[in-house]
C-alpha positions, -999 to +999 in steps of 0.1 A: +052+180-017+034+150-032-002+142-025+008+110-006+032+130+017+005+156+023-021+130+032+003+112+055+012+145+072-025+153+077-032+119+092-003+122+116-016+157+126-051+144+132-039+115+153-017+137+174-046+162+179-068+133+191-043+114+212-024+142+230-055+155+249-063+119+260-027+113+272-029+146+292-061+133+310-046+100+322-026+114+352-057+134+363-079+103+361-053+083+381-052+109+408-090+109+410-089+074+424-075+086+458-096+096+487-091+116+519-098+097+552-112+117+580-117+115+618-141+141+633-136+158+656-099+163+659-093+181+692-067+207+700-032+192+699-043+163+677-032+162+641-031+142+608-002+137+584-011+129+548+007+112+519+029+089+540+043+060+519+026+027+526+040-006+539+070-007+562+074+031+559+039+037+572+047+014+602+078+034+609+058+067+608+031+050+631+058+041+656+072+076+656+037+091+660+029+070+691+063+073+709+048+094+738+028+077+765-010+084+762-011+086+724-030+065+700-020+066+663-042+055+634-029+049+599-054+044+570-050+041+533-057+070+509-063+047+478-031+058+461-006+036+480-001+063+506-014+066+541-030+093+564-017+090+600-038+105+629-022+114+662-050+112+689-050+114+727-084+128+738-111+103+749-143+102+731-163+088+701-155+102+667-170+098+632-150+083+604-151+091+567-134+075+538-119+046+558-115+021+530-084+000+535-050-005+551-061+004+586-034+000+614-033+012+650-005+017+675-021+023+708+003+037+734-024+049+758-022+042+795-045+024+820-057-003+797-074+022+773-086+008+739-092+021+705-125+007+692-139+008+657-175+000+651-195-006+619-232-015+614-224-049+597-191-060+614-196-049+650-167-037+671-130-043+666-105-034+694-069-023+696-059-027+732-031-005+746+003-021+738+032+001+726+048-029+710+019-041+688+007-026+655-029-038+651-040-044+615-076-046+605-092-064+575-102-041+546-138-054+546-142-044+583-124-011+577-148-002+549-177-008+573-164+012+602-182+045+608-172+054+644-141+051+665-137+055+703-105+064+719-100+054+756 
């Protein structure tokens, strides 16, 4: 093999050795941009479903979640285009973590119960009971919310 061919082969090998590890890191870095929203406490019989596709599909899951009377369902973004949906029924105040964007609520509670979100800078936002309305909240407010009350 000639000197030029060997030099070219060496350059290709060095480039591959440098670029392949960088390409392998890209999916891991993309996945690291997601977060896990949380509501605490979740009581017995309450649950969360993760990795629900966003948009209209999330709304369909939200409607399915809140079919039963007395249930409030909360859908919030995970930062990767997917949603976490919480199925809640027990009254009380809860702490929120990683509530960043795409917050929606379908409140099918009875007796005029509300779902209320509160943040130190934005005050209180309400989602009155109405099984036919999906309440959507602005991202700036969602990011500020640190507590939620059900009932």
